[in-house]
Biopython code that builds the backbone (N, CA, C, O; Angstrom):
import numpy as np
from Bio.PDB.StructureBuilder import StructureBuilder

atoms = [
    (1, "MET", "N", (-33.338, -15.183, -6.196)),
    (1, "MET", "CA", (-32.323, -14.854, -5.593)),
    (1, "MET", "C", (-31.230, -14.312, -5.405)),
    (1, "MET", "O", (-30.259, -14.432, -6.151)),
    (2, "PRO", "N", (-31.290, -13.465, -4.083)),
    (2, "PRO", "CA", (-30.258, -12.639, -4.154)),
    (2, "PRO", "C", (-29.085, -12.588, -4.283)),
    (2, "PRO", "O", (-28.627, -13.541, -3.653)),
    (3, "ASN", "N", (-28.076, -11.866, -4.868)),
    (3, "ASN", "CA", (-26.741, -12.487, -5.240)),
    (3, "ASN", "C", (-26.247, -11.042, -4.574)),
    (3, "ASN", "O", (-26.489, -9.904, -4.978)),
    (4, "TYR", "N", (-25.309, -11.561, -3.172)),
    (4, "TYR", "CA", (-24.258, -11.082, -2.658)),
    (4, "TYR", "C", (-22.732, -10.696, -2.759)),
    (4, "TYR", "O", (-21.765, -11.399, -3.052)),
    (5, "PRO", "N", (-22.814, -9.368, -2.427)),
    (5, "PRO", "CA", (-20.922, -8.828, -3.256)),
    (5, "PRO", "C", (-20.076, -9.968, -2.821)),
    (5, "PRO", "O", (-20.142, -10.780, -1.898)),
    (6, "GLU", "N", (-19.009, -9.682, -4.101)),
    (6, "GLU", "CA", (-17.921, -10.789, -3.823)),
    (6, "GLU", "C", (-17.123, -10.647, -3.181)),
    (6, "GLU", "O", (-16.445, -11.589, -2.771)),
    (7, "SER", "N", (-16.857, -9.060, -2.770)),
    (7, "SER", "CA", (-16.454, -8.524, -1.243)),
    (7, "SER", "C", (-16.590, -9.649, 0.084)),
    (7, "SER", "O", (-15.737, -10.055, 0.874)),
    (8, "LEU", "N", (-17.914, -9.922, -0.039)),
    (8, "LEU", "CA", (-19.022, -10.058, 1.416)),
    (8, "LEU", "C", (-18.217, -11.759, 1.124)),
    (8, "LEU", "O", (-17.221, -12.083, 1.771)),
    (9, "VAL", "N", (-18.904, -12.773, -0.025)),
    (9, "VAL", "CA", (-18.537, -14.036, -0.357)),
    (9, "VAL", "C", (-17.081, -13.823, 0.169)),
    (9, "VAL", "O", (-16.881, -14.229, 1.314)),
    (10, "LYS", "N", (-16.076, -13.269, -0.467)),
    (10, "LYS", "CA", (-14.259, -13.881, -0.101)),
    (10, "LYS", "C", (-14.151, -13.421, 1.706)),
    (10, "LYS", "O", (-13.772, -14.080, 2.675)),
    (11, "SER", "N", (-14.577, -12.264, 1.607)),
    (11, "SER", "CA", (-14.467, -12.091, 3.575)),
    (11, "SER", "C", (-14.312, -13.409, 3.969)),
    (11, "SER", "O", (-13.319, -14.063, 4.287)),
    (12, "LEU", "N", (-16.143, -13.814, 3.840)),
    (12, "LEU", "CA", (-16.764, -14.780, 4.830)),
    (12, "LEU", "C", (-15.767, -16.218, 4.223)),
    (12, "LEU", "O", (-16.225, -17.307, 4.570)),
    (13, "SER", "N", (-14.608, -16.253, 3.452)),
    (13, "SER", "CA", (-14.575, -17.526, 2.801)),
    (13, "SER", "C", (-13.154, -17.468, 3.432)),
    (13, "SER", "O", (-12.512, -18.485, 3.695)),
    (14, "LEU", "N", (-12.629, -15.965, 3.698)),
    (14, "LEU", "CA", (-11.023, -16.027, 4.058)),
    (14, "LEU", "C", (-11.786, -16.445, 6.036)),
    (14, "LEU", "O", (-11.290, -17.567, 6.139)),
    (15, "LYS", "N", (-12.340, -16.292, 7.017)),
    (15, "LYS", "CA", (-13.144, -15.929, 7.968)),
    (15, "LYS", "C", (-12.856, -17.517, 7.996)),
    (15, "LYS", "O", (-12.089, -18.026, 8.812)),
    (16, "VAL", "N", (-13.723, -18.408, 6.781)),
    (16, "VAL", "CA", (-13.840, -19.733, 7.164)),
    (16, "VAL", "C", (-12.873, -20.890, 7.417)),
    (16, "VAL", "O", (-13.029, -21.954, 8.016)),
    (17, "LYS", "N", (-11.447, -20.167, 6.547)),
    (17, "LYS", "CA", (-10.091, -20.819, 6.455)),
    (17, "LYS", "C", (-9.073, -20.484, 8.046)),
    (17, "LYS", "O", (-8.030, -20.927, 8.528)),
    (18, "GLU", "N", (-9.972, -19.589, 8.377)),
    (18, "GLU", "CA", (-9.536, -19.019, 9.533)),
    (18, "GLU", "C", (-9.432, -19.891, 10.908)),
    (18, "GLU", "O", (-8.547, -20.059, 11.748)),
    (19, "TYR", "N", (-10.981, -20.440, 10.702)),
    (19, "TYR", "CA", (-11.504, -21.423, 11.542)),
    (19, "TYR", "C", (-10.339, -22.539, 12.702)),
    (19, "TYR", "O", (-9.338, -23.155, 12.335)),
    (20, "PRO", "N", (-10.818, -22.485, 13.841)),
    (20, "PRO", "CA", (-10.035, -23.648, 14.432)),
    (20, "PRO", "C", (-9.795, -25.688, 14.015)),
    (20, "PRO", "O", (-9.905, -26.764, 14.604)),
    (21, "ARG", "N", (-9.516, -25.290, 12.985)),
    (21, "ARG", "CA", (-9.757, -27.739, 13.032)),
    (21, "ARG", "C", (-10.233, -27.633, 11.614)),
    (21, "ARG", "O", (-10.555, -28.490, 10.791)),
    (22, "PHE", "N", (-10.173, -26.132, 11.572)),
    (22, "PHE", "CA", (-10.738, -25.855, 9.567)),
    (22, "PHE", "C", (-10.381, -27.537, 8.642)),
    (22, "PHE", "O", (-9.453, -28.335, 8.777)),
    (23, "SER", "N", (-11.322, -27.539, 7.928)),
    (23, "SER", "CA", (-10.860, -28.946, 6.938)),
    (23, "SER", "C", (-12.186, -29.027, 5.863)),
    (23, "SER", "O", (-13.354, -29.231, 6.194)),
    (24, "LYS", "N", (-11.747, -28.843, 4.693)),
    (24, "LYS", "CA", (-12.279, -29.433, 3.795)),
    (24, "LYS", "C", (-13.420, -29.932, 3.764)),
    (24, "LYS", "O", (-14.479, -29.385, 3.454)),
    (25, "GLY", "N", (-13.163, -31.329, 4.189)),
    (25, "GLY", "CA", (-13.926, -32.535, 4.735)),
    (25, "GLY", "C", (-15.402, -32.344, 5.449)),
    (25, "GLY", "O", (-16.258, -33.221, 5.562)),
    (26, "GLU", "N", (-15.484, -31.010, 5.890)),
    (26, "GLU", "CA", (-16.779, -30.176, 6.479)),
    (26, "GLU", "C", (-16.912, -28.952, 6.517)),
    (26, "GLU", "O", (-17.331, -28.099, 7.299)),
    (27, "ILE", "N", (-16.425, -29.024, 5.407)),
    (27, "ILE", "CA", (-16.737, -27.583, 4.924)),
    (27, "ILE", "C", (-18.226, -26.692, 5.308)),
    (27, "ILE", "O", (-18.310, -25.533, 5.715)),
    (28, "GLU", "N", (-19.559, -27.874, 4.963)),
    (28, "GLU", "CA", (-20.713, -27.426, 5.112)),
    (28, "GLU", "C", (-20.832, -27.014, 6.619)),
    (28, "GLU", "O", (-21.516, -26.061, 6.992)),
    (29, "LYS", "N", (-20.173, -27.741, 7.366)),
    (29, "LYS", "CA", (-20.461, -26.976, 8.970)),
    (29, "LYS", "C", (-19.524, -25.546, 9.221)),
    (29, "LYS", "O", (-19.599, -24.769, 10.173)),
    (30, "PHE", "N", (-18.621, -25.486, 8.025)),
    (30, "PHE", "CA", (-17.349, -24.632, 8.797)),
    (30, "PHE", "C", (-17.898, -23.032, 7.749)),
    (30, "PHE", "O", (-17.655, -21.839, 7.926)),
    (31, "CYS", "N", (-18.659, -23.724, 6.736)),
    (31, "CYS", "CA", (-19.565, -22.545, 5.842)),
    (31, "CYS", "C", (-20.987, -21.510, 6.943)),
    (31, "CYS", "O", (-21.335, -20.349, 7.160)),
    (32, "TRP", "N", (-21.358, -22.954, 7.331)),
    (32, "TRP", "CA", (-22.652, -22.669, 8.282)),
    (32, "TRP", "C", (-22.337, -21.748, 9.473)),
    (32, "TRP", "O", (-23.047, -20.916, 10.040)),
    (33, "MET", "N", (-21.225, -22.086, 9.662)),
    (33, "MET", "CA", (-21.272, -21.338, 11.389)),
    (33, "MET", "C", (-20.243, -20.068, 10.446)),
    (33, "MET", "O", (-20.815, -19.053, 10.845)),
    (34, "ALA", "N", (-19.271, -19.621, 9.609)),
    (34, "ALA", "CA", (-19.232, -18.540, 9.007)),
    (34, "ALA", "C", (-20.861, -17.689, 8.848)),
    (34, "ALA", "O", (-21.148, -16.849, 9.701)),
    (35, "VAL", "N", (-21.534, -17.898, 8.064)),
    (35, "VAL", "CA", (-22.933, -17.531, 8.141)),
    (35, "VAL", "C", (-23.856, -16.563, 9.278)),
    (35, "VAL", "O", (-24.317, -15.423, 9.323)),
    (36, "HIS", "N", (-23.802, -17.818, 10.168)),
    (36, "HIS", "CA", (-23.981, -17.837, 11.427)),
    (36, "HIS", "C", (-23.692, -16.231, 12.093)),
    (36, "HIS", "O", (-24.426, -15.264, 12.298)),
    (37, "GLU", "N", (-22.541, -16.447, 12.260)),
    (37, "GLU", "CA", (-21.881, -15.309, 12.923)),
    (37, "GLU", "C", (-21.829, -14.031, 11.826)),
    (37, "GLU", "O", (-21.558, -12.852, 12.057)),
    (38, "TYR", "N", (-22.042, -14.420, 11.062)),
    (38, "TYR", "CA", (-22.276, -12.690, 9.944)),
    (38, "TYR", "C", (-23.745, -12.567, 10.532)),
    (38, "TYR", "O", (-23.886, -11.344, 10.555)),
    (39, "LYS", "N", (-24.543, -12.940, 10.863)),
    (39, "LYS", "CA", (-26.339, -12.905, 10.657)),
    (39, "LYS", "C", (-26.516, -12.476, 12.407)),
    (39, "LYS", "O", (-27.349, -11.671, 12.822)),
    (40, "HIS", "N", (-25.506, -13.240, 13.282)),
    (40, "HIS", "CA", (-26.283, -13.598, 14.324)),
    (40, "HIS", "C", (-25.132, -12.653, 15.131)),
    (40, "HIS", "O", (-25.653, -12.088, 16.093)),
    (41, "GLY", "N", (-23.604, -12.326, 14.963)),
    (41, "GLY", "CA", (-23.239, -11.894, 15.693)),
    (41, "GLY", "C", (-22.453, -13.049, 16.202)),
    (41, "GLY", "O", (-21.303, -12.774, 15.859)),
    (42, "VAL", "N", (-22.431, -14.073, 16.767)),
    (42, "VAL", "CA", (-21.875, -14.897, 17.705)),
    (42, "VAL", "C", (-22.263, -16.130, 16.661)),
    (42, "VAL", "O", (-23.106, -16.192, 15.766)),
    (43, "LEU", "N", (-20.964, -17.402, 17.323)),
    (43, "LEU", "CA", (-20.912, -18.913, 16.419)),
    (43, "LEU", "C", (-22.043, -19.210, 16.966)),
    (43, "LEU", "O", (-22.507, -18.609, 17.934)),
    (44, "PRO", "N", (-22.712, -20.402, 16.244)),
    (44, "PRO", "CA", (-23.500, -21.305, 17.011)),
    (44, "PRO", "C", (-22.595, -21.556, 17.883)),
    (44, "PRO", "O", (-21.364, -21.558, 17.864)),
    (45, "SER", "N", (-23.891, -21.906, 19.144)),
    (45, "SER", "CA", (-23.741, -22.724, 20.210)),
    (45, "SER", "C", (-24.036, -24.415, 19.823)),
    (45, "SER", "O", (-24.359, -24.563, 18.644)),
    (46, "GLU", "N", (-23.979, -25.545, 20.541)),
    (46, "GLU", "CA", (-24.132, -26.965, 19.696)),
    (46, "GLU", "C", (-25.284, -27.107, 19.173)),
    (46, "GLU", "O", (-25.503, -27.837, 18.206)),
    (47, "TYR", "N", (-26.275, -26.305, 19.862)),
    (47, "TYR", "CA", (-27.559, -26.417, 19.344)),
    (47, "TYR", "C", (-28.248, -25.473, 19.052)),
    (47, "TYR", "O", (-29.367, -25.373, 19.555)),
    (48, "ASP", "N", (-27.826, -24.641, 18.270)),
    (48, "ASP", "CA", (-28.414, -22.896, 17.737)),
    (48, "ASP", "C", (-29.327, -23.823, 16.820)),
    (48, "ASP", "O", (-28.954, -24.803, 16.176)),
    (49, "ILE", "N", (-30.262, -23.433, 16.884)),
    (49, "ILE", "CA", (-31.223, -23.363, 15.431)),
    (49, "ILE", "C", (-31.865, -22.165, 15.138)),
    (49, "ILE", "O", (-33.091, -22.134, 15.031)),
    (50, "ARG", "N", (-31.157, -21.154, 14.994)),
    (50, "ARG", "CA", (-31.466, -20.002, 14.636)),
    (50, "ARG", "C", (-31.362, -20.293, 13.422)),
    (50, "ARG", "O", (-30.874, -21.397, 13.183)),
    (51, "GLU", "N", (-31.766, -19.441, 12.280)),
    (51, "GLU", "CA", (-32.234, -19.252, 10.676)),
    (51, "GLU", "C", (-30.745, -18.432, 10.414)),
    (51, "GLU", "O", (-30.189, -17.692, 11.226)),
    (52, "ILE", "N", (-30.335, -18.739, 9.223)),
    (52, "ILE", "CA", (-29.024, -18.663, 8.690)),
    (52, "ILE", "C", (-29.780, -18.184, 7.447)),
    (52, "ILE", "O", (-30.980, -18.458, 7.400)),
    (53, "ASP", "N", (-29.107, -17.352, 6.210)),
    (53, "ASP", "CA", (-29.330, -16.833, 5.539)),
    (53, "ASP", "C", (-29.189, -17.813, 4.149)),
    (53, "ASP", "O", (-28.293, -17.596, 3.333)),
    (54, "GLU", "N", (-30.029, -18.750, 3.999)),
    (54, "GLU", "CA", (-29.601, -19.840, 3.149)),
    (54, "GLU", "C", (-28.447, -19.667, 1.809)),
    (54, "GLU", "O", (-27.395, -20.304, 1.751)),
    (55, "GLU", "N", (-28.939, -18.600, 0.710)),
    (55, "GLU", "CA", (-28.423, -17.988, -0.335)),
    (55, "GLU", "C", (-27.154, -17.733, -0.672)),
    (55, "GLU", "O", (-26.444, -17.903, -1.663)),
    (56, "LEU", "N", (-26.997, -17.077, 0.891)),
    (56, "LEU", "CA", (-25.990, -16.925, 0.977)),
    (56, "LEU", "C", (-24.474, -18.147, 1.568)),
    (56, "LEU", "O", (-23.247, -18.080, 1.513)),
    (57, "TYR", "N", (-25.346, -19.015, 2.020)),
    (57, "TYR", "CA", (-24.337, -19.781, 2.918)),
    (57, "TYR", "C", (-24.588, -20.991, 1.259)),
    (57, "TYR", "O", (-23.897, -22.009, 1.300)),
    (58, "LEU", "N", (-25.225, -20.874, 0.365)),
    (58, "LEU", "CA", (-25.051, -21.570, -0.515)),
    (58, "LEU", "C", (-23.723, -20.562, -1.303)),
    (58, "LEU", "O", (-22.607, -21.081, -1.285)),
    (59, "GLN", "N", (-23.831, -19.419, -1.848)),
    (59, "GLN", "CA", (-22.717, -18.605, -2.254)),
    (59, "GLN", "C", (-21.349, -19.006, -1.920)),
    (59, "GLN", "O", (-20.315, -19.133, -2.575)),
    (60, "LEU", "N", (-21.731, -19.191, -0.477)),
    (60, "LEU", "CA", (-19.843, -19.084, 0.117)),
    (60, "LEU", "C", (-19.620, -20.621, -0.235)),
    (60, "LEU", "O", (-18.786, -20.964, -1.073)),
    (61, "LEU", "N", (-20.311, -21.402, 0.364)),
    (61, "LEU", "CA", (-20.374, -23.244, -0.332)),
    (61, "LEU", "C", (-19.742, -23.054, -1.481)),
    (61, "LEU", "O", (-18.517, -23.069, -1.603)),
    (62, "GLN", "N", (-20.671, -22.839, -2.513)),
    (62, "GLN", "CA", (-19.910, -22.790, -3.694)),
    (62, "GLN", "C", (-18.252, -21.811, -3.966)),
    (62, "GLN", "O", (-17.288, -22.378, -4.480)),
    (63, "GLU", "N", (-18.209, -20.736, -3.644)),
    (63, "GLU", "CA", (-16.874, -20.213, -3.612)),
    (63, "GLU", "C", (-15.754, -21.127, -2.804)),
    (63, "GLU", "O", (-14.561, -21.049, -3.097)),
    (64, "LEU", "N", (-16.144, -21.816, -1.980)),
    (64, "LEU", "CA", (-14.828, -22.632, -1.421)),
    (64, "LEU", "C", (-14.668, -23.840, -2.307)),
    (64, "LEU", "O", (-13.525, -24.006, -2.731)),
    (65, "LYS", "N", (-15.501, -24.644, -2.642)),
    (65, "LYS", "CA", (-15.505, -26.139, -3.319)),
    (65, "LYS", "C", (-14.673, -25.496, -4.810)),
    (65, "LYS", "O", (-13.794, -26.197, -5.311)),
    (66, "SER", "N", (-14.982, -24.313, -5.363)),
    (66, "SER", "CA", (-14.695, -23.882, -6.613)),
    (66, "SER", "C", (-12.635, -23.618, -6.455)),
    (66, "SER", "O", (-11.851, -23.573, -7.403)),
    (67, "GLU", "N", (-12.326, -23.503, -5.098)),
    (67, "GLU", "CA", (-10.914, -23.417, -4.612)),
    (67, "GLU", "C", (-9.950, -24.495, -4.947)),
    (67, "GLU", "O", (-8.787, -24.429, -4.550)),
]
sb = StructureBuilder()
sb.init_structure("model")
sb.init_model(0)
sb.init_chain("A")
sb.init_seg("    ")
for serial, (resi, resn, name, xyz) in enumerate(atoms, 1):
    if name == "N":
        sb.init_residue(resn, " ", resi, " ")
    sb.init_atom(name, np.array(xyz, "f"), 0.0, 1.0, " ", f" {name:<3s}", serial, name[0])
structure = sb.get_structure()
């Protein structure tokens, strides 16, 4: 399991909180959006099925849930 730099996870965490209509109730969705944007350079469209880095997603999710 790759361990991403803390600076990357913190940066994505801040990005997640800045998304319009961010809510802790939909934290999984917003983490997925941030990792998708990081990997592909754009926010996902409604039916976007491109893969994301699951390990980075899980690390980001853990970071936000621990706050």
